[in-house]
N, C-alpha and C positions, 0 to 999 in steps of 0.2 A: 504493500500500500504506500509506504513512504517512498519507495523507488519510483512508483508511477507518479506520485505527486511532485517529486523533484524533477521528473522528466518533463513535466509540463511548464516548468519555470523558465523565465526568460534568460536567466544567467547561464543555463546549460544549452541554449539553442546553438551558439557558435560551435561548441565542442561536438554537438550531435551532427551538425552539418559537415564539419571536418571529417568526423569518423565515417559517416555514410558516404561522403564523396571519395575518401581514400579507399575504402573497401570496394565501392562501386567501380572506381577506375582500375583497381587491381583485377577484379573479376572480368571487366571488359577486355583488358589486355590479355588475360588468360584465354577467354573465348575467341578473341581475334587471332591469337597465336595458333590455337588448335585448328581453327577454320582455315587459315592461310596455309599452314603446314599440311593439313589433311588434303585440301584442294590441290595444292602443288604436287603432292605425292601421287594423288589419283591421276592428275594430268600427265605426269611423267610416265607412270605405269601404263596409262592408256596409249601414249605414243610408242612406248617400247613394245607393247604387245601388238601394235599396228604394224611395226616393221619386223618383229620376230614372233614366231608362233609359240603357243603354250608348250607344245611337245613337238619335236622334230625327229623324224626317222631319217638317218643319214645313210650313205652308201655302205655296203657290207665291208666288214673288217675281216681280213684273212688272218686268222690267228696262227696258221702254219708258217706263213712267210712274214707276218708282222706288217702287212700292207693294207691300206684302205683305198678302194677305188674312188676316182673323182666323180663318177656318175653311177646311177642306179636305174634299174627298171622297176617301175611301180606295177608290180605283178598283182594278180587277184589274191594271191596268198598273203601279201603284205597288207592289202586293204582289208582282207578278212580278219587278220590278227588285230589290226587297229580297231575294227568295228567290234570285236569281242571284248576289248578292254574299255574303249570309249564309244559306246553305241550312239550317244546323243551329240557327239562333237562334229564339227565341220572339218572336212579334209580336202586337201588339194595338193597336186604336185607343184613343185617350184624349181626353177632352173636359174641359177645365178652364175653369170659368166663375166669375168673381168674384161674390159675393153676400153677403147679410147674414142672419144668424140673429138673431131678435128675440124677446125675452120682454117681459113687462110692465115689468120694471125695468131691463133692460140689453140690449145688442146686441153682436154680434161680427162683424167683417168677415172673411170666409173665402174660400178658393178651393175651390169644390165640384169634386171630381174623380171622373169616371166612367170605368171601364175596360171594354173590350170583352171578348168571351168568351175570347179567346186569352190573357188576362192570368192569371198565376199569383198567387193571393192568399195564398201561404204567408207572406210577410213581414208582410203586414197582419194575418193571423190570429195570428201569434206575438206581435204587439204588443197584442192585445186584452186588456183588463183587467176588463171587465164587460159583461154582456149577451151577445149572439150576433152572429156575422158573417152579414149577409144573403146570400142566394143571388143575387149580382149576375150570375152566368152566365145564369140563366134570367129575369132581369128585375130582381128586387130590390124591385118595388113602389114604395113611398114611404119606404123605410127609409134612414136615414143613420147614419154612424158618425162621432162627433166625438172629439176628444182629451179627456183628463182635465182639462187646463188650461182648455179652453173650457167644458166641462161645469161645472167648479167656478165659473167666472166667471159663467155664466148661471144657475147653480143648477138644472140639468136632470139627469136620470138616464134610464137605459134604460126605454122605455115611454112617455115623455112625448111629447106633440105640440107641435111648435114651428113658428113662422112663418118662412118664408124669403122674402127679397126679392131679385130679380135685376134688374140694369140691362142689358137687351138692346137695344143701340143707343139709340134715343130712347124706348124703351118701358120701363115698370116693371112687372114681373110678380111676383105673389105666389104662393107655394105653401105647402102644409102638409106637413111631414114627420114621421115617427115616428123617435125616437132608438132604434135597435136595439142599439147597443153603444158602448162607450168604448174608446179605445186610448191607449197611451203608448209612444213610441219613445225617450224621453229625449233627443230631438234638438229642442231648444226652438224654433228658428226654424221648423221644419216643423210641430211640434205646435200652434203658435199660429195656423197659417194653413190647414192642410189638413183638409178635411172630405170624406169619401167618400160618394158618392151614386150612384143608378142612372144608367147612361149614357143610357138612353132618356128618362128624365125630364128630364135636362139638354138633350138634343137637342130635346125639345118646347119647352123654355123658350127656346132659341135659334132655334127655327123651322127646324131642320135635318131632313134625311131620316135614315134609319137608317145611311147611310154617312158622315154628317157627323161631323167631329171637329176638334180643334185640333192634333192631332199623331198620328203613327203611330210607336209605340215598338218598339224592337228590343232584346231582352235576351238574356243568355246568350252574349255575344261574348267571346272570349278577351281578357283585360285587356291583354295585350301588343300586340294587333292592333286595338284599338278605333279609334285615330286613322287607321290605314291603311285599315280597312274603311269608315270614314266618308268618307274621301277617294275611294275607289273608287266608293262609292254616289253621291256627288255628281257625279263624272265620268260615271257611267252616266245620271243624269237629264239632264245637260247634253247628252250626245250624242244622247239620244232627243229632246230639245227641238229640237236643230238639224235632225234628220231630219224631224221633224213641222212645222218652221218655226213653232214655238209662241213666243209672246212672254212666257211665264212658265215658271218651273221650280221644283220643290220645293226647299226649303232643308234641308240635312242638318247637324245639330249632334251633338255627342257629349259625354259626361260629363266628359271632361278639360277641355272649354271651359266648359260650363255650371256645373260644380262646381269651377272653378279656384280660387275663394276658399278653399274647404275643403281642397282638395288641396295648394295652396301652403302653407297653414298646417300641414298634416301634414308637408310636406317640411322645415319648420323644426325639427321634432322630431329629424330626423337630425343637425342641428347640435348640439342638446343632448346627444345620445348620444355624438357625437364628443368634446365637451368633457368629459363624464364619463369616457369611455375614457382621454383624455389625463391627467386628474387621477388616475385609479386606476393608470395605468401609472407616474406619478410616485410615488404612494404605494408601489407594489410595489418600484420601483427604490430609493427611499430606505430602505425596510425592508431590502432585501438588502444595500445598502451599509453600513447601520448594523450589521447582523448580522455582516458581514465584518470590520468594525472590532473588534467585540467578540471575534470569534474570534482576530483577530491579537493583541489586548491580552491575552487569556487564554493565549496561547502564545508569549510573548516569550522564555521560556527555551528552548523547542523551536526557535525560529528561531535563537537563538544557538548551540545545539548543532549544528544542521544546517550552519550557516555554518562553524563550527569544524571540522567533518568534511570541508569542502571543497565543500559544495553551493553552486551559483551562485544569484544572485538570481532568475533565471528558474525554477530548480527549486523554490525556496521559494515563489514566487508560484503555481506550478502546484499545490502542496499546498493552499493556501488557496482556489484556484479550485475544486479538487475538493471541499473542505469546503462551499463556498458552493453548489455544484451539488447 
């Protein structure tokens, strides 16, 4: 009762405003920190998963000779094994081939990437900044999509014809492509290297059949079970190789391994959030303690009156605890 009556007094209003404002600012900074850090991490993970699949089946590794093939055939057996472990995931073949775009004045070394018909191009279309996205599902012709950074460096724009040079084994093969569009993901490491091209055109450059690829990608896997599904898929391939007495087995990788550099960097943000939390908690605690001192100093006469009436120290403390609360 005494705490409530003192809380209504004019002498305590300044201390109350300071305390509420201090704690409110601390909570606001905490909420803002969590929101910004969480949103930033989600955005980076989204861009990372747009360029790299959740789970990737790579070319077979020959454990007899200790060699891994540069290419693989996406056979029905591989697709069946993937479907048995991740039945609800989206799958597609992908072929990545290093090459060079060359103009009269400059050149850029890129990784030409072609996806199969099962790939969802929603991420790539959302990053488009100029031109149009080619219909890679039905072939794509000779259309490529390069990043704004590469287009600015080579001084090219949608509609231009550019020369591409590929190093396929010991052979050098040249092709002409039409720039259909430009993209920007604001993910510098990828924007400077990734160029989208028709899958069939890259297969012809590498001398592969229509089932040839450098990987078989699996997307749409629950983020919490990516590592577990990848392990199950690798065990499935190993067991099938033992039954068939094969000397090679496909290699399974996942985004938590291939993108570990970025994911580890994102984990460091949690440390920053914890530090800010600790600082803001200290600010809030110091504000409350300072306000409590102000309340005590403003009510020295009340303390004396309560003590003279027989109140114990504990009862007096409970009055100011009620005020602080």
